[in-house]
C-alpha positions in Angstrom: 0.0 0.0 0.0 2.7 2.5 1.0 5.0 1.3 -1.8 2.2 1.9 -4.4 1.6 5.4 -3.0 5.3 6.2 -3.2 5.6 4.9 -6.7 2.5 6.7 -7.9 3.7 9.9 -6.4 7.5 9.6 -6.9 7.8 13.2 -8.2 6.2 14.6 -5.1 8.2 12.4 -2.8 11.5 13.5 -4.5 10.4 17.1 -4.3 9.6 16.7 -0.6 12.9 15.1 0.2 14.8 17.7 -1.8 13.1 20.6 0.0 13.8 19.0 3.3 17.4 18.6 2.4 17.6 22.3 1.4 16.2 23.3 4.8 18.8 21.2 6.6 21.7 22.3 4.4 22.6 25.5 6.3 22.6 23.6 9.6 24.9 20.9 8.2 27.1 23.4 6.4 27.7 25.5 9.5 28.0 22.4 11.7 25.3 23.5 14.1 27.0 26.9 14.8 24.7 29.3 16.6 23.9 32.0 14.1 21.8 35.1 13.7 20.2 36.5 10.5 21.2 39.9 9.3 17.9 41.3 10.7 18.5 39.7 14.1 22.1 41.0 14.1 20.8 44.5 13.5 18.4 44.2 16.4 21.3 43.0 18.6 23.5 45.9 17.5 20.7 48.5 18.1 19.2 47.1 21.4 22.1 45.4 23.1 25.2 47.2 21.7 26.5 44.1 20.0 30.0 44.2 18.5 30.9 42.7 15.1 34.2 41.0 14.7 35.1 40.6 11.0 37.5 37.7 10.9 38.5 38.2 7.2 42.0 39.3 6.4 42.8 43.0 6.3 42.7 43.3 2.5 39.2 41.9 2.3 38.1 44.0 5.3 39.4 47.2 3.5 37.4 46.4 0.4 34.1 46.5 2.3 32.7 45.8 5.7 29.7 46.1 8.0 29.5 49.6 9.6 31.6 49.8 12.7 32.8 46.2 12.4 36.2 45.5 14.0 38.8 43.6 12.0 40.2 40.6 13.9 41.6 38.3 11.3 41.1 34.7 12.1 44.9 34.0 11.9 45.5 36.6 14.7 42.4 36.0 16.8 44.2 33.9 19.5 47.0 36.5 19.9 44.5 39.3 20.2 42.2 37.8 22.9 43.7 40.0 25.5 42.7 43.2 23.6 39.2 41.8 23.0 38.5 41.1 26.7 36.8 44.5 27.0 34.0 43.2 24.8 33.4 40.0 26.9 30.2 41.4 28.5 28.6 42.4 25.1 27.0 40.2 22.5 29.6 39.5 19.8 28.7 38.6 16.2 31.3 36.9 14.1 31.4 37.8 10.4 33.4 36.5 7.5 32.7 36.4 3.8 30.1 33.7 3.7 29.9 32.2 7.1 32.3 29.3 6.4 35.0 30.3 8.9 32.8 31.4 11.8 32.9 28.1 13.6 36.7 28.4 14.1 36.4 31.9 15.5 33.5 31.0 17.8 35.4 28.0 19.2 38.5 30.1 19.8 36.5 32.9 21.6 34.5 30.5 23.7 37.7 28.7 24.8 38.7 32.1 26.2 35.5 32.7 28.1 33.4 34.6 25.6 30.0 33.1 26.1 27.7 35.5 24.2 29.1 34.8 20.7 27.1 34.0 17.5 27.9 33.9 13.8 26.3 36.1 11.2 24.3 33.7 8.9 25.6 34.0 5.4 28.4 36.3 6.5 29.0 39.6 4.7 27.3 38.1 1.6 24.1 37.5 3.6 24.3 41.0 5.0 24.6 42.5 1.5 21.8 40.3 0.1 19.5 41.6 2.9 20.2 45.1 1.5 22.0 46.3 4.7 24.7 49.0 4.5 28.4 48.5 4.2 31.3 50.9 4.3 34.8 51.0 2.8 
């Protein structure tokens, strides 16, 4: 009975499985990293004085960034933790180009006691796609 239904509706079954996979893909891609959408990030910035750490290298940062983002290249993050301690009590949003390197930065900061840290979903690309402002 179920097999006949599946065979008769194979196209719909495939479409349902594909759409479910697309919904799960961001979670799998980011390995379960806590993230906020650009709209949620804006709310955190405006209401809770959140700080954005842009973990891209200095050259990429100079070519365009989120307003008031602080450049903390991923390669130098561990060595700069002492300087960043003043932000420990604030929400911190990690940003990179597309969200792919945020997990490393989150792990490094959490290891040093930064508990209120999230990643920007989609990184700077997601921010731009949401139509939010950037600066050079």
